[in-house]
C-alpha positions in Angstrom: -54.1 -31.1 51.2 -54.1 -34.8 50.7 -55.6 -34.4 47.2 -52.9 -31.9 46.4 -50.2 -34.5 47.2 -52.0 -37.2 45.3 -52.2 -34.9 42.3 -48.4 -34.2 42.5 -47.6 -37.9 42.7 -49.8 -38.7 39.7 -48.1 -35.8 37.9 -44.6 -37.1 38.6 -45.4 -40.8 38.2 -47.8 -40.8 35.2 -47.7 -37.5 33.3 -44.0 -36.6 33.4 -42.8 -40.0 32.0 -45.4 -39.9 29.3 -44.3 -36.4 28.2 -40.7 -37.5 28.2 -41.5 -40.6 26.2 -43.4 -38.5 23.6 -40.6 -35.9 23.4 -38.0 -38.6 22.8 -40.2 -40.1 20.0 -40.6 -36.7 18.4 -36.8 -36.1 18.5 -36.1 -39.5 17.0 -38.5 -38.7 14.2 -37.0 -35.4 13.6 -33.5 -36.9 13.3 -34.9 -39.5 10.8 -36.4 -36.7 8.7 -33.0 -34.9 8.8 -31.2 -38.0 7.5 -33.8 -38.5 4.8 -33.6 -34.9 3.6 -29.8 -35.2 3.3 -30.3 -38.4 1.2 -32.8 -36.6 -1.0 -30.4 -33.6 -1.4 -27.6 -36.0 -2.5 -29.8 -37.7 -5.0 -31.1 -34.4 -6.3 -27.6 -33.1 -6.7 -26.6 -36.1 -8.8 -29.8 -35.9 -10.8 -28.9 -32.4 -12.0 -26.0 -33.8 -14.1 -28.5 -36.2 -15.7 -30.7 -33.2 -16.8 -27.9 -31.3 -18.6 -28.7 -32.7 -22.1 -32.4 -31.7 -21.8 -32.0 -28.5 -23.9 -30.7 -30.7 -26.7 -34.2 -32.2 -26.9 -35.4 -29.0 -28.5 -33.0 -29.6 -31.4 -34.1 -33.3 -31.6 -37.7 -32.2 -31.8 -36.9 -29.8 -34.6 -35.0 -32.6 -36.5 -38.0 -35.0 -36.0 -40.4 -32.5 -37.4 -38.2 -31.8 -40.4 -37.8 -35.6 -41.0 -41.6 -36.1 -40.7 -42.2 -33.3 -43.2 -39.6 -34.9 -45.6 -41.2 -38.3 -45.2 -44.7 -36.9 -45.9 -43.3 -35.3 -49.2 -41.6 -38.6 -50.1 -44.9 -40.5 -49.4 -46.8 -38.0 -51.6 -44.3 -38.4 -54.4 -44.6 -42.2 -54.2 -48.4 -41.9 -54.4 -48.0 -39.9 -57.6 -45.5 -42.4 -59.1 -47.5 -45.5 -58.3 
């Protein structure tokens, strides 16, 4: 019976505070993650407006290829002249 009481005291004095301490640390970490996710969401929402002109890059690529083809023809013509 004495060992039972010693075990109970050890449980209350050592194990219970350790469990409470670890639980508090986990809850603090979870709150930090929540704040970080809110910040990431805010930045991501702002970033969407920066990505609106991306479809215009396809037109730009087309213009670049047309210009490159024209410059190649111009260079070939200069080779013939010179």
